[in-house]
Biotite code that builds the C-alpha atoms (Angstrom):
import biotite.structure as struc

atoms = struc.array([
    struc.Atom([72.112, 58.006, 138.102], chain_id="A", res_id=1, res_name="MET", atom_name="CA", element="C"),
    struc.Atom([71.913, 60.867, 140.620], chain_id="A", res_id=2, res_name="GLY", atom_name="CA", element="C"),
    struc.Atom([75.693, 61.102, 140.742], chain_id="A", res_id=3, res_name="TYR", atom_name="CA", element="C"),
    struc.Atom([75.870, 61.476, 136.917], chain_id="A", res_id=4, res_name="GLU", atom_name="CA", element="C"),
    struc.Atom([73.365, 64.357, 136.952], chain_id="A", res_id=5, res_name="ILE", atom_name="CA", element="C"),
    struc.Atom([75.373, 66.060, 139.698], chain_id="A", res_id=6, res_name="GLN", atom_name="CA", element="C"),
    struc.Atom([78.579, 65.776, 137.602], chain_id="A", res_id=7, res_name="LYS", atom_name="CA", element="C"),
    struc.Atom([76.835, 67.293, 134.537], chain_id="A", res_id=8, res_name="ILE", atom_name="CA", element="C"),
    struc.Atom([75.370, 70.134, 136.616], chain_id="A", res_id=9, res_name="PHE", atom_name="CA", element="C"),
    struc.Atom([78.769, 70.815, 138.218], chain_id="A", res_id=10, res_name="THR", atom_name="CA", element="C"),
    struc.Atom([80.503, 70.859, 134.816], chain_id="A", res_id=11, res_name="ALA", atom_name="CA", element="C"),
    struc.Atom([77.963, 73.356, 133.429], chain_id="A", res_id=12, res_name="ILE", atom_name="CA", element="C"),
    struc.Atom([78.328, 75.537, 136.551], chain_id="A", res_id=13, res_name="LEU", atom_name="CA", element="C"),
    struc.Atom([82.159, 75.496, 136.296], chain_id="A", res_id=14, res_name="VAL", atom_name="CA", element="C"),
    struc.Atom([82.068, 76.481, 132.593], chain_id="A", res_id=15, res_name="VAL", atom_name="CA", element="C"),
    struc.Atom([79.569, 79.262, 133.345], chain_id="A", res_id=16, res_name="PHE", atom_name="CA", element="C"),
    struc.Atom([81.689, 80.641, 136.192], chain_id="A", res_id=17, res_name="LEU", atom_name="CA", element="C"),
    struc.Atom([84.879, 80.321, 134.119], chain_id="A", res_id=18, res_name="PHE", atom_name="CA", element="C"),
    struc.Atom([83.458, 82.251, 131.135], chain_id="A", res_id=19, res_name="VAL", atom_name="CA", element="C"),
    struc.Atom([82.013, 85.066, 133.247], chain_id="A", res_id=20, res_name="PHE", atom_name="CA", element="C"),
    struc.Atom([85.065, 85.102, 135.512], chain_id="A", res_id=21, res_name="GLY", atom_name="CA", element="C"),
    struc.Atom([87.386, 85.600, 132.530], chain_id="A", res_id=22, res_name="ILE", atom_name="CA", element="C"),
    struc.Atom([85.168, 88.475, 131.361], chain_id="A", res_id=23, res_name="GLY", atom_name="CA", element="C"),
    struc.Atom([85.316, 90.201, 134.761], chain_id="A", res_id=24, res_name="LYS", atom_name="CA", element="C"),
    struc.Atom([89.075, 89.673, 135.083], chain_id="A", res_id=25, res_name="ILE", atom_name="CA", element="C"),
    struc.Atom([89.705, 91.080, 131.578], chain_id="A", res_id=26, res_name="SER", atom_name="CA", element="C"),
    struc.Atom([87.546, 94.133, 132.377], chain_id="A", res_id=27, res_name="ASP", atom_name="CA", element="C"),
    struc.Atom([89.711, 94.702, 135.458], chain_id="A", res_id=28, res_name="PHE", atom_name="CA", element="C"),
    struc.Atom([93.032, 94.165, 133.631], chain_id="A", res_id=29, res_name="VAL", atom_name="CA", element="C"),
    struc.Atom([92.173, 96.114, 130.462], chain_id="A", res_id=30, res_name="PHE", atom_name="CA", element="C"),
    struc.Atom([90.502, 99.275, 131.701], chain_id="A", res_id=31, res_name="LYS", atom_name="CA", element="C"),
    struc.Atom([88.765, 101.332, 129.010], chain_id="A", res_id=32, res_name="THR", atom_name="CA", element="C"),
    struc.Atom([87.066, 104.671, 128.990], chain_id="A", res_id=33, res_name="GLU", atom_name="CA", element="C"),
    struc.Atom([83.371, 104.388, 129.581], chain_id="A", res_id=34, res_name="LYS", atom_name="CA", element="C"),
    struc.Atom([81.006, 104.899, 126.624], chain_id="A", res_id=35, res_name="ASN", atom_name="CA", element="C"),
    struc.Atom([83.671, 104.163, 124.004], chain_id="A", res_id=36, res_name="VAL", atom_name="CA", element="C"),
    struc.Atom([81.863, 102.321, 121.256], chain_id="A", res_id=37, res_name="VAL", atom_name="CA", element="C"),
    struc.Atom([84.653, 102.249, 118.716], chain_id="A", res_id=38, res_name="SER", atom_name="CA", element="C"),
    struc.Atom([88.018, 103.688, 117.931], chain_id="A", res_id=39, res_name="TYR", atom_name="CA", element="C"),
    struc.Atom([88.636, 105.842, 114.877], chain_id="A", res_id=40, res_name="LYS", atom_name="CA", element="C"),
    struc.Atom([91.268, 104.440, 112.559], chain_id="A", res_id=41, res_name="VAL", atom_name="CA", element="C"),
    struc.Atom([92.591, 106.905, 110.020], chain_id="A", res_id=42, res_name="GLU", atom_name="CA", element="C"),
    struc.Atom([93.368, 105.369, 106.658], chain_id="A", res_id=43, res_name="VAL", atom_name="CA", element="C"),
    struc.Atom([94.878, 107.132, 103.692], chain_id="A", res_id=44, res_name="LYS", atom_name="CA", element="C"),
    struc.Atom([92.380, 106.797, 100.867], chain_id="A", res_id=45, res_name="GLU", atom_name="CA", element="C"),
    struc.Atom([93.685, 104.680, 98.014], chain_id="A", res_id=46, res_name="LYS", atom_name="CA", element="C"),
    struc.Atom([93.319, 106.125, 94.565], chain_id="A", res_id=47, res_name="THR", atom_name="CA", element="C"),
    struc.Atom([91.836, 103.898, 91.921], chain_id="A", res_id=48, res_name="SER", atom_name="CA", element="C"),
    struc.Atom([94.300, 101.983, 89.790], chain_id="A", res_id=49, res_name="GLU", atom_name="CA", element="C"),
    struc.Atom([93.153, 103.725, 86.628], chain_id="A", res_id=50, res_name="SER", atom_name="CA", element="C"),
    struc.Atom([94.092, 107.150, 87.954], chain_id="A", res_id=51, res_name="SER", atom_name="CA", element="C"),
    struc.Atom([97.589, 106.112, 88.981], chain_id="A", res_id=52, res_name="GLN", atom_name="CA", element="C"),
    struc.Atom([100.477, 106.998, 86.696], chain_id="A", res_id=53, res_name="LYS", atom_name="CA", element="C"),
    struc.Atom([101.609, 103.956, 84.805], chain_id="A", res_id=54, res_name="SER", atom_name="CA", element="C"),
    struc.Atom([105.210, 102.922, 85.340], chain_id="A", res_id=55, res_name="ASP", atom_name="CA", element="C"),
    struc.Atom([104.877, 100.240, 82.687], chain_id="A", res_id=56, res_name="LEU", atom_name="CA", element="C"),
    struc.Atom([107.904, 99.727, 80.454], chain_id="A", res_id=57, res_name="ASP", atom_name="CA", element="C"),
    struc.Atom([105.882, 98.979, 77.318], chain_id="A", res_id=58, res_name="ILE", atom_name="CA", element="C"),
    struc.Atom([108.765, 97.561, 75.327], chain_id="A", res_id=59, res_name="GLU", atom_name="CA", element="C"),
    struc.Atom([109.816, 95.122, 78.075], chain_id="A", res_id=60, res_name="ALA", atom_name="CA", element="C"),
    struc.Atom([106.196, 94.265, 78.834], chain_id="A", res_id=61, res_name="PHE", atom_name="CA", element="C"),
    struc.Atom([105.294, 93.440, 75.226], chain_id="A", res_id=62, res_name="LEU", atom_name="CA", element="C"),
    struc.Atom([108.530, 91.453, 74.819], chain_id="A", res_id=63, res_name="ALA", atom_name="CA", element="C"),
    struc.Atom([107.078, 88.940, 77.309], chain_id="A", res_id=64, res_name="MET", atom_name="CA", element="C"),
    struc.Atom([104.238, 88.020, 74.973], chain_id="A", res_id=65, res_name="GLY", atom_name="CA", element="C"),
    struc.Atom([103.672, 86.534, 71.545], chain_id="A", res_id=66, res_name="THR", atom_name="CA", element="C"),
    struc.Atom([100.748, 86.748, 69.158], chain_id="A", res_id=67, res_name="VAL", atom_name="CA", element="C"),
    struc.Atom([100.441, 82.928, 69.124], chain_id="A", res_id=68, res_name="ASP", atom_name="CA", element="C"),
    struc.Atom([100.254, 82.793, 72.918], chain_id="A", res_id=69, res_name="HIS", atom_name="CA", element="C"),
    struc.Atom([97.721, 85.640, 72.785], chain_id="A", res_id=70, res_name="GLY", atom_name="CA", element="C"),
    struc.Atom([95.573, 83.666, 70.355], chain_id="A", res_id=71, res_name="LYS", atom_name="CA", element="C"),
    struc.Atom([95.483, 80.674, 72.703], chain_id="A", res_id=72, res_name="SER", atom_name="CA", element="C"),
    struc.Atom([94.930, 82.856, 75.792], chain_id="A", res_id=73, res_name="THR", atom_name="CA", element="C"),
    struc.Atom([92.122, 84.716, 74.007], chain_id="A", res_id=74, res_name="PHE", atom_name="CA", element="C"),
    struc.Atom([90.088, 81.477, 74.098], chain_id="A", res_id=75, res_name="LYS", atom_name="CA", element="C"),
    struc.Atom([89.104, 82.576, 77.634], chain_id="A", res_id=76, res_name="LYS", atom_name="CA", element="C"),
    struc.Atom([87.568, 85.684, 76.067], chain_id="A", res_id=77, res_name="CYS", atom_name="CA", element="C"),
    struc.Atom([85.776, 84.034, 73.129], chain_id="A", res_id=78, res_name="LYS", atom_name="CA", element="C"),
    struc.Atom([82.760, 83.067, 75.208], chain_id="A", res_id=79, res_name="ALA", atom_name="CA", element="C"),
    struc.Atom([81.824, 86.752, 75.429], chain_id="A", res_id=80, res_name="CYS", atom_name="CA", element="C"),
    struc.Atom([83.769, 88.572, 72.690], chain_id="A", res_id=81, res_name="HIS", atom_name="CA", element="C"),
    struc.Atom([84.164, 88.266, 68.940], chain_id="A", res_id=82, res_name="SER", atom_name="CA", element="C"),
    struc.Atom([87.571, 89.095, 67.423], chain_id="A", res_id=83, res_name="ILE", atom_name="CA", element="C"),
    struc.Atom([86.705, 88.658, 63.729], chain_id="A", res_id=84, res_name="ASN", atom_name="CA", element="C"),
    struc.Atom([86.372, 91.537, 61.285], chain_id="A", res_id=85, res_name="LYS", atom_name="CA", element="C"),
    struc.Atom([82.657, 92.259, 61.036], chain_id="A", res_id=86, res_name="GLY", atom_name="CA", element="C"),
    struc.Atom([82.064, 90.046, 64.087], chain_id="A", res_id=87, res_name="GLY", atom_name="CA", element="C"),
    struc.Atom([78.935, 90.648, 66.100], chain_id="A", res_id=88, res_name="LYS", atom_name="CA", element="C"),
    struc.Atom([78.669, 91.770, 69.675], chain_id="A", res_id=89, res_name="ASN", atom_name="CA", element="C"),
    struc.Atom([78.007, 88.934, 72.091], chain_id="A", res_id=90, res_name="ASN", atom_name="CA", element="C"),
    struc.Atom([77.702, 89.303, 75.840], chain_id="A", res_id=91, res_name="ILE", atom_name="CA", element="C"),
    struc.Atom([80.661, 91.653, 75.446], chain_id="A", res_id=92, res_name="GLY", atom_name="CA", element="C"),
    struc.Atom([81.455, 93.996, 72.561], chain_id="A", res_id=93, res_name="PRO", atom_name="CA", element="C"),
    struc.Atom([83.275, 92.899, 69.410], chain_id="A", res_id=94, res_name="ALA", atom_name="CA", element="C"),
    struc.Atom([87.002, 93.498, 69.820], chain_id="A", res_id=95, res_name="LEU", atom_name="CA", element="C"),
    struc.Atom([88.159, 93.865, 66.228], chain_id="A", res_id=96, res_name="TYR", atom_name="CA", element="C"),
    struc.Atom([89.938, 97.253, 65.949], chain_id="A", res_id=97, res_name="ASN", atom_name="CA", element="C"),
    struc.Atom([89.775, 97.720, 69.747], chain_id="A", res_id=98, res_name="VAL", atom_name="CA", element="C"),
    struc.Atom([93.285, 99.214, 69.919], chain_id="A", res_id=99, res_name="MET", atom_name="CA", element="C"),
    struc.Atom([92.283, 102.278, 67.889], chain_id="A", res_id=100, res_name="VAL", atom_name="CA", element="C"),
    struc.Atom([89.015, 103.205, 69.546], chain_id="A", res_id=101, res_name="ARG", atom_name="CA", element="C"),
    struc.Atom([87.780, 104.829, 72.710], chain_id="A", res_id=102, res_name="ASN", atom_name="CA", element="C"),
    struc.Atom([86.531, 102.754, 75.615], chain_id="A", res_id=103, res_name="ALA", atom_name="CA", element="C"),
    struc.Atom([82.791, 102.438, 75.058], chain_id="A", res_id=104, res_name="GLY", atom_name="CA", element="C"),
    struc.Atom([83.258, 103.407, 71.403], chain_id="A", res_id=105, res_name="GLY", atom_name="CA", element="C"),
    struc.Atom([80.948, 100.973, 69.612], chain_id="A", res_id=106, res_name="LEU", atom_name="CA", element="C"),
    struc.Atom([77.580, 102.510, 68.859], chain_id="A", res_id=107, res_name="THR", atom_name="CA", element="C"),
    struc.Atom([75.746, 99.186, 68.557], chain_id="A", res_id=108, res_name="ASP", atom_name="CA", element="C"),
    struc.Atom([76.691, 97.851, 72.021], chain_id="A", res_id=109, res_name="TYR", atom_name="CA", element="C"),
    struc.Atom([75.107, 98.803, 75.345], chain_id="A", res_id=110, res_name="LYS", atom_name="CA", element="C"),
    struc.Atom([78.064, 99.613, 77.613], chain_id="A", res_id=111, res_name="TYR", atom_name="CA", element="C"),
    struc.Atom([77.846, 100.288, 81.341], chain_id="A", res_id=112, res_name="SER", atom_name="CA", element="C"),
    struc.Atom([77.623, 103.932, 82.366], chain_id="A", res_id=113, res_name="LYS", atom_name="CA", element="C"),
    struc.Atom([81.056, 103.780, 83.981], chain_id="A", res_id=114, res_name="SER", atom_name="CA", element="C"),
    struc.Atom([82.718, 102.538, 80.792], chain_id="A", res_id=115, res_name="LEU", atom_name="CA", element="C"),
    struc.Atom([80.954, 105.173, 78.692], chain_id="A", res_id=116, res_name="LEU", atom_name="CA", element="C"),
    struc.Atom([82.073, 107.880, 81.112], chain_id="A", res_id=117, res_name="ALA", atom_name="CA", element="C"),
    struc.Atom([85.656, 106.591, 81.215], chain_id="A", res_id=118, res_name="TYR", atom_name="CA", element="C"),
    struc.Atom([86.583, 108.600, 78.138], chain_id="A", res_id=119, res_name="GLY", atom_name="CA", element="C"),
    struc.Atom([89.994, 107.108, 77.421], chain_id="A", res_id=120, res_name="LYS", atom_name="CA", element="C"),
    struc.Atom([91.387, 105.347, 74.369], chain_id="A", res_id=121, res_name="LYS", atom_name="CA", element="C"),
    struc.Atom([92.433, 101.705, 74.621], chain_id="A", res_id=122, res_name="TRP", atom_name="CA", element="C"),
    struc.Atom([96.218, 101.812, 74.807], chain_id="A", res_id=123, res_name="THR", atom_name="CA", element="C"),
    struc.Atom([98.689, 99.170, 75.912], chain_id="A", res_id=124, res_name="VAL", atom_name="CA", element="C"),
    struc.Atom([98.695, 100.649, 79.434], chain_id="A", res_id=125, res_name="GLU", atom_name="CA", element="C"),
    struc.Atom([94.902, 100.872, 79.613], chain_id="A", res_id=126, res_name="GLU", atom_name="CA", element="C"),
    struc.Atom([94.364, 97.342, 78.312], chain_id="A", res_id=127, res_name="LEU", atom_name="CA", element="C"),
    struc.Atom([97.037, 95.969, 80.634], chain_id="A", res_id=128, res_name="ASN", atom_name="CA", element="C"),
    struc.Atom([95.349, 97.500, 83.676], chain_id="A", res_id=129, res_name="GLY", atom_name="CA", element="C"),
    struc.Atom([91.884, 96.492, 82.528], chain_id="A", res_id=130, res_name="PHE", atom_name="CA", element="C"),
    struc.Atom([92.866, 92.918, 81.704], chain_id="A", res_id=131, res_name="LEU", atom_name="CA", element="C"),
    struc.Atom([94.653, 92.565, 85.036], chain_id="A", res_id=132, res_name="LYS", atom_name="CA", element="C"),
    struc.Atom([91.456, 93.212, 86.999], chain_id="A", res_id=133, res_name="LYS", atom_name="CA", element="C"),
    struc.Atom([88.550, 94.849, 85.137], chain_id="A", res_id=134, res_name="PRO", atom_name="CA", element="C"),
    struc.Atom([86.466, 95.482, 88.252], chain_id="A", res_id=135, res_name="SER", atom_name="CA", element="C"),
    struc.Atom([89.093, 97.712, 89.865], chain_id="A", res_id=136, res_name="THR", atom_name="CA", element="C"),
    struc.Atom([90.461, 99.399, 86.732], chain_id="A", res_id=137, res_name="TRP", atom_name="CA", element="C"),
    struc.Atom([87.084, 100.823, 85.734], chain_id="A", res_id=138, res_name="ILE", atom_name="CA", element="C"),
    struc.Atom([84.810, 100.608, 88.757], chain_id="A", res_id=139, res_name="LYS", atom_name="CA", element="C"),
    struc.Atom([81.189, 99.790, 87.957], chain_id="A", res_id=140, res_name="GLY", atom_name="CA", element="C"),
    struc.Atom([81.800, 98.200, 84.553], chain_id="A", res_id=141, res_name="ASN", atom_name="CA", element="C"),
    struc.Atom([79.732, 95.121, 83.810], chain_id="A", res_id=142, res_name="LYS", atom_name="CA", element="C"),
    struc.Atom([82.540, 92.807, 82.694], chain_id="A", res_id=143, res_name="MET", atom_name="CA", element="C"),
    struc.Atom([82.368, 89.820, 85.017], chain_id="A", res_id=144, res_name="GLY", atom_name="CA", element="C"),
    struc.Atom([85.877, 88.535, 84.345], chain_id="A", res_id=145, res_name="PHE", atom_name="CA", element="C"),
    struc.Atom([88.367, 88.026, 87.184], chain_id="A", res_id=146, res_name="ALA", atom_name="CA", element="C"),
    struc.Atom([91.317, 89.124, 85.052], chain_id="A", res_id=147, res_name="GLY", atom_name="CA", element="C"),
    struc.Atom([94.592, 87.752, 83.742], chain_id="A", res_id=148, res_name="LEU", atom_name="CA", element="C"),
    struc.Atom([97.201, 87.536, 86.509], chain_id="A", res_id=149, res_name="LYS", atom_name="CA", element="C"),
    struc.Atom([100.125, 86.632, 84.258], chain_id="A", res_id=150, res_name="SER", atom_name="CA", element="C"),
    struc.Atom([101.964, 89.523, 82.592], chain_id="A", res_id=151, res_name="GLU", atom_name="CA", element="C"),
    struc.Atom([102.844, 87.200, 79.709], chain_id="A", res_id=152, res_name="LYS", atom_name="CA", element="C"),
    struc.Atom([99.162, 86.411, 79.166], chain_id="A", res_id=153, res_name="ASP", atom_name="CA", element="C"),
    struc.Atom([98.174, 90.107, 79.232], chain_id="A", res_id=154, res_name="ARG", atom_name="CA", element="C"),
    struc.Atom([101.016, 91.140, 76.898], chain_id="A", res_id=155, res_name="ALA", atom_name="CA", element="C"),
    struc.Atom([100.161, 88.320, 74.504], chain_id="A", res_id=156, res_name="SER", atom_name="CA", element="C"),
    struc.Atom([96.441, 89.160, 74.422], chain_id="A", res_id=157, res_name="VAL", atom_name="CA", element="C"),
    struc.Atom([97.263, 92.827, 73.753], chain_id="A", res_id=158, res_name="ILE", atom_name="CA", element="C"),
    struc.Atom([99.555, 91.823, 70.871], chain_id="A", res_id=159, res_name="LEU", atom_name="CA", element="C"),
    struc.Atom([96.807, 89.558, 69.515], chain_id="A", res_id=160, res_name="TYR", atom_name="CA", element="C"),
    struc.Atom([94.177, 92.299, 69.823], chain_id="A", res_id=161, res_name="LEU", atom_name="CA", element="C"),
    struc.Atom([96.475, 94.741, 68.046], chain_id="A", res_id=162, res_name="ASN", atom_name="CA", element="C"),
    struc.Atom([97.016, 92.285, 65.199], chain_id="A", res_id=163, res_name="GLN", atom_name="CA", element="C"),
    struc.Atom([93.258, 91.950, 64.725], chain_id="A", res_id=164, res_name="ASN", atom_name="CA", element="C"),
    struc.Atom([92.761, 95.385, 63.269], chain_id="A", res_id=165, res_name="SER", atom_name="CA", element="C"),
    struc.Atom([92.538, 97.084, 59.879], chain_id="A", res_id=166, res_name="ASP", atom_name="CA", element="C"),
    struc.Atom([95.476, 99.275, 60.943], chain_id="A", res_id=167, res_name="ASN", atom_name="CA", element="C"),
    struc.Atom([97.553, 97.621, 63.693], chain_id="A", res_id=168, res_name="PRO", atom_name="CA", element="C"),
    struc.Atom([99.462, 100.109, 65.820], chain_id="A", res_id=169, res_name="LEU", atom_name="CA", element="C"),
    struc.Atom([103.255, 100.325, 65.650], chain_id="A", res_id=170, res_name="GLU", atom_name="CA", element="C"),
    struc.Atom([104.205, 98.795, 68.972], chain_id="A", res_id=171, res_name="LEU", atom_name="CA", element="C"),
    struc.Atom([107.707, 98.987, 70.425], chain_id="A", res_id=172, res_name="PRO", atom_name="CA", element="C"),
])
């Protein structure tokens, strides 16, 4: 029994000496200036996605999608949005005629301050960026949707949204 306790004590002592020994050796090998708490790393500030110029080829982008695929993909949106003419606002605003109005343009829906201040019209480029990742396209908006990663899905939803309007836009 005494021999077992001695082995445990020796093992603990060896680990203790090893850990502190490594620390002392590394301090000797990697000399640093005293009182340096951190190092400044300069990073070029990234502009928000919404302020970047769009290089989207609208014709090629929309050619990826179909209205039928957009209708089936829109099922992800139906939990929060209505697409019917005269449809009511749900958790999110009604999206009938969305392609011809300003972001935050419904008077009977309480938008986030960031969406109201956005001040742009919903275009193919704007909807594409927003649907890709709403939280980064318009920072501070209250839409809790992760986004549509697939370009085909985004193009199809945009075509479907455009179709659900009194005056659908002429798209390329």
